[in-house]
N, C-alpha and C positions, 0 to 999 in steps of 0.2 A: 533383900530383896523377896526373898520368898514369903518376910511376913508380908513385903508391899503388894505382893501378889494376892494374897489373901484377903487382905484391905481392901482389893478392888472388888473381889467376888461378893465381897459385902456391900459390897456400893453399889453396885449393879441392881440388881434387886429391887433395889428403893428407885432408882432412877424408873426402870420400869413400872412399876406400881403408882408412882405419883400420876394424878389425874394432868392431861396436859396443858399447857396453857393455848389460850384463843391465839389463832394465826391472826397477825396484823391484818386490818381488810389491806392494806395497801400492797399487803403483800399477795393478795388475789387476783387473778384476771381480771381486767376489767370487764364491768357489767354492766346492761339496763333490762330493767325487767319489765314490760307493760305490764299494766293489772288490768283487764278487762279488756276490750273490744279491740282490734289493731285496727278496723276497717270503720271509721264513721260514717255514713249515711244522714246527711241533713235537707231540711224541707230548702224551698226556693227564699224563702225572705232572709232578710239579714237575722245575724243571732249569735248565738253562743253554744260553748257546748266546752267539757272539761274532760282531760284524758290524767290518770294516774300513772304512777313509775317508781319505781327505785333504781338509784345508782350509784354503786361505789365508786368512783372517782367526781369529780365536779365537772358538770354536763354543760351543753348549750343545746338548744334549737337551732332548726338552720328551715327556716320556712322555703318553698320552692314556687311561690308564688304571691302575686298582691296581691288574689281575693280574700286576704285571709289574713291576720297573722296569728303570734302565739307568746302567752305575756305568764310568768316571767319568760325571760329567752336564754336565761343561764341559770345555774345554782349549784348549790356546794353537794359531796358525797354525803352521802343519809344510807342507815337501814331503812328511816321510815318513808313512806312512800310518799313523796313530792306530787301536787297536783299544778298542773300548767291550763289557761282560760284557752281554746280557738275562738276567736270572733271572725266571725265570716259575712261580707255582704250580701245584698239579695245579689241574684243570678240575671242578668241583664238581657238572658237570652231566654228561646224556648228550649235548645239544649243541656242538656245535662254537663256537669264537669267535674272533674275531678283534679288532684292532686295530692302530693304528701310532705310531710317535713319530719327530719332526723334530729332523734335526740342522740348526741353522742357524747362520751366519757371515756375521753381518752381513745384505744381503739378499737369501741363498741359502736356498734351502730345500731337503729332501731328505728325502722319507718313506719311511720303512722299515717293509713291513709284517707281521705275524706270524700268522698263524692255529695257533690249539690246537684238534687234533681232542677232540670225548667223548669222558669217561667213560663205557666200556659196561657200567663198572659202578658209577657215581657212585650212594649212595643205597643201596648193597648190606649190609645186615647181614652181621656174619662170620658165614664162612663153616664147614663142617664136613665131617667123611668118613662115609661108611656106616659104622653099626655104633659111633658114636661115642654118649656118653652126656653130654647137654644139660643147663644148668641152666634149669629154666623160671623161676622167678620175677627180677625184678632181682636181680642181685649185691648192692647194695645192703641190700635188707631182707633177703636170705636168710642175711648177716651178723648185721644185728639179732635175728632170729628165734632163730636157732640160736646165739649167745652169753649170748643173756641168760633169767636166769629167775626170776618172782615169784613168790610162794610167794602162799598165800591171805591175802587178811585182810590185805595190805599195805599196798594202796591211798595209804596214808597216809602211808610212813615215805620213799619216793623215786620215782622216774622213773629208769630209765638214758638214754632216747631222745637224751638230745640227746650221750651221749657217741657217738652215731653220725656222721658225713658222709651229708649229703641232704635233709636239713630244713631248716627255718626255726630255727636254734639262738642266733640276734642277733650269729654272727660272720660266716661265712662267706657266706652268702644274704642280700641284702638288695632292699627295693623296687627299687631301679637297677639293679641285676643279674641277677637271675631270670630274667626273659624269654630271655636271650639264655645264660647259665649254668647252666638249673637242671638239675640229673643227673638226672633222670626216673626217679627211683625210684621213681615208683606206677605202673610201666608196667614188663611181665616182658619178659623175653628175646626176642630176636629175633634169629633166623639166616636166611640164604640157602641157596638153591641158583644152581647156576651152570652155564655152559655155552658154549660156542665158536658163533660164526658157522654156520660150516660143519656143524653140528649140525641147526639148524633148516631149515623147508620151506617158509617166509615164510607159514604160516597162524598162526590163534590156537593160544593153549596154554591148557593147564588144570594146575594143581598140584592132586592128590587127595590127600588125606591121612587116615590111618585109626588108629585107635588100638584097643589089648584092652580097654577098656572097653566098644566097639561104636558111637562115635562113628567118624563120616564127614565131610572136609569139603571143597568142592573151590572153586577159588579160581581165577579168571577171568586169563590171564594176556596181554595186548597182542602180538600180530604184529612181531617183529624183537625185543622184551626181551631181554636177556640174562643175568635174574637172574630170581630172585622171593621176597619176604620172606613170613616167614611169624612168628607169634608166639602168646600163649593157651595155650601149654604146661600141660598135666596135670602134677603133678611124680609122681614116683615109676610114670613110663607104656612101654608102647613101641608107636613107630612104626614105618608104614609109609608113605612115599611115590613119588608118581609125578608123573611131569612128562611129558603127551605133546602131540600138536598135533593141530589137528581130522583133520589126515588119517590119524591113526594113530598116526605116528611114536611110540617114546618115547625123550628126550632124555635124562632122567636116573630112576634108582630106586634105591631099599636103603632101611634101618631104621636106626633110631637111640632111645635109650632117655633118659629124665629124670629129674630128681634134684631134691629142694627141699623145701621147708616149708609152699608157700602157690600156690596157681592165682590168679594175679594178670591181669586182662584189661584188654585196652586196643580201643575203639573208637574208628575213624580219624573226625576232623573237619575242618575248613577250617583250611588253614594259612592263615597272617596270617606278612607277612613285611614287614620295615623294612631298608630299604639293601642290600638283595638278602639280607638273613640272615632264616634262618626265626627266627620267635619261638616260645617254648612254648609251652603250657598247652591246645594244641587238642583235639579228639576228647573222648571220654567219660573220664574223668580220675577216679582212688582207686577204682577199681574190683577185687572180689576176691569169690571164691568162698568161701561158708563153708563147703565140701568139705575133707577132710584131717584135721579133726582129732580125734586120741583121744579118746575118753570116759573118766570114771572108771572106771567095767567094762570097759573091751577094748573096744568097738567103735569104729567108725569113723565119721564126718562120708561122707556120697556127695559125689562128686564133680557137678558141673552140673546142681544141684539150684537151687538158692539164692543170688542173689549179694545184694551190697549196692555202691552206688558214689554218683558223682558226677551230676549233672542228666542228663538224655539230651535233653530238650528245653528250651528256656524262649522268654518271649514276646519277647525282645529277641534281637539280634546281637551276636558272630556265634553262629549255631546250633551246640550242639557237636557233632553228628553231620551228616556229608556222605553221600549217596547209596552208597558207600563202608561206609562205618560203620554206616548202616544192615542191611544185606547181611550185614556181620560179625555183629550182633547178630544175627541168623537161623541163619548157619551157627554159632555157638556151640550153639544149640538153644532159647535164650531165647525163652518163648511169651506171658510177663505180665510187664505192669509195673506197680509199685504206687508214685506217686508220694505221697509225705511231706509235701509241700511247703504251706505256707498260704496264706491268699488272694490274696498280693501277689504272688504268680509261681506259683503252682501249674498246674499243666495241666488238661486233661480230655480228654485224646486221646493218644492211641499216636506215641511218638516213633519207629519205624519206621511208614513210609507205603504205601497203597496206589500211590503214583505211581509210589516207588522201585523198590519189592520186590514190588508185587502182592500185600502182607499186611499187618494192623493187628496190634498185639499185644492181647492181653487188656490191660485199665484198670482201673485203681483207684483214684482217689482223696480220701480221706476227709476228707482237708483239717486239718490238725495245724498250730497256730501256733508248738508250743516244744516242742522235746525234754526231756528230764531225767524227774524224779519227776511234773514235772506233765504231763507226756502220759500217763503208768502212772496216774495217779489223774484227777487233771481230767480227761482225755480218754479214761478207760478203755473207754467202748463203741466208740472209734474205732479204740484198738488191739486193741480185740478184732474189729473188721470189718476189721484189716489182718490178723489172723493167721488166719481165717478165709477173706480171698482168696488166702492164701498156701496156704492147706491145700487149699481146692477147686481153684485152678489143681495144684497139683502133681497131683492126682485124677485131676485129666482128660490130665497127663502134659505139664504145660508149666512149664516153669524158669520161677520168679522173678526176676525184677531191680528192688528195693527201692531208692528213694534219696528224698532230699532234693533243697538244692540244690548243696550243698558234701560230701554226702555222710560228715556230718563227727558232728550231733548228734541230731536227729532219725530220722536210721539209725541213730547208735551204739548210741541205746536200744535198738534194735528189734535189733540186732543181739548186743547182751548178751542180751536177753531167749530171743533163738531159741539159741543154741551155751550158754545156759547152761538152759534146757530140756531138751536133748539130752545135757546130763551132761558136757559141756565143764570141765576144774578153772576156777574162778573166775582163778587166777594166771595159766592162760596164754591164757582171752580180755583180761587185762588188754593181753598181747605186741598180738593181733591187732587192740584198737582203737587202739595207739599207731601201728599203721602208715602211718594217715591223715599220720603227719610229716612222709612221704616226699612226699606231694601239695602241686602247685604254689600259685601264688594264686589263690583263687576254692575250695580246697577245705582246704587245711590252715588257710589264714587269709584272711580276706574282704578284699577289698581296700578297703573302708570303714573299714577300721580303721587303715590310715596313718596318722590323728592320733595315735590311743590307742596306736599299736603301732605307734613307730616304726624301731625296731630291724630287722626285725620277727621276734617271740618266736614259737613254736606252744604254745597257751597251751589244750590240749586234749589233753595227759596224763591217766593215770590216776588222776593227785593233784588233776585240778582239775574241776569242771562237772559234765558227764554221767558220767562213768565213779565219780565222789567222792558223785554222789547217786543214781545208780539200783543202786549197788552193794552199799550200805549196808540200802537199803530190801529187798534181796533177800535179804539174810544176815539180817535181822531179822525176814521173817517165816519162815524156817528153820528158828527157833531153834537147836537141838540138832541138825538133819538138814543136808543137803548142801546146795548154791549152786541144783543142780535143783529142790530137794522147793520151794525159797523160790518160786523162776518159776512152778514147778508151783502152788502155795496161790495165788498174784498172779492167776494166769488165772483159776483154778475160783473165786475167794470176792471176787477186786475186778473184775475183768475180765467174768467169767459164761461165760467160755468152756467149750463142752462135755468132760468125760473121750474122749470118744467121738474128738474133733478132736485131742487133744493125743496120744492115743495110737495112732492113726494119722498123724501127724506124724511121729511118733518112727520109727511101722516104713515109713513113708518113706522119711526121712534116714537112719537107720543100717543101717549092715552089720558 
């Protein structure tokens, strides 16, 4: 027993004096150590950066948002630093955004914060240089109008509109994807004027546009904004522009000219979003000027006199125009509204309100239930009322916007009548009529048609419904004369319009 005790005393110093063995990392507490900055600040453009760390356990990364990714998302324990790459998208807003991701190793958690500055030019349309020539209408519509040529009296032969991308052709755009993928061919081209932060003086700003047709428009710009968008340009025109502050400082100025075949217009409406994505279809859609077309005798239809389009107001939400859109209607110069809708949705009040603008539009709503020949014959008295309202509005210097609900059938009927009376060739009117193909759901096709038009396909070509109903009627009345003579005969003998109103309309509309 004594010997065993002495032996133990000899062993203990040996144990104490030996170098300790390394502790197994697995026996250590879980730990994640970030090497470098834990708060990452990045620019507004898309890009990537790296983060390095060590972890003594197998680790995972959990991003907290959809606008960035981290790769790789997991790895093994290691004494050596591990590097992951953070890839982020462009900030689609002028507002800064922030998020974080967690690096986890068992119970150890280390957050890494990522801050992305807002893009001062988020939402800005394409820019340009002073002296440039800008396309006024949508590029999709311009391609269709310049490439297609319909001969008169060939409306039963074919339609070319489905050869062009931008509408419901039964292939590219569907009920499921149109709200996010719609190419907005019914909206005119937009452009932006931009400036640097040091150019501003902290006050509100104004964009002043002026063209050679003696139109002028002033657009308010919020203080701090770095750009202004503008649209609704008349083609084949010349403009000057100036951006200035309330304090009188000129930030940008210059000039540009325009080209194109059609004066399209768009007026702003309430924007609807789903999962952060802006849905298409808001605002006053399918809208365009009747001006710009050449007549058979070489005259030209004046711009900014008569417009056609979809509804400007309605009984249910979303209301097409917001306060900004109402102001844009007035800036365009429109002073009168002709509502062609029937009992179920007609409104007997101006879409431009005193509450938002201090003004209202002159208003007429004859209540018409159906377009086509039915509108012309059964509702001849109401068609006369429409024509007289347009003529009287123009006499008072108030350009007219006429519409039904979609801006397609009743609107198309009156459009054919007006352009035909002015002497625009019938085959050209057919192209203008088919531009509605480029408008979204609620304008080119109705949402109520989902069951009967499953693909869907635009059904209001020149070969179908209104056009193929109205145009033969006017040609029949014309006999051996021109299309214009057939329309005039209808107005005089069926609708009961006076020759003076017809003559005055032509005089005011043609140059």
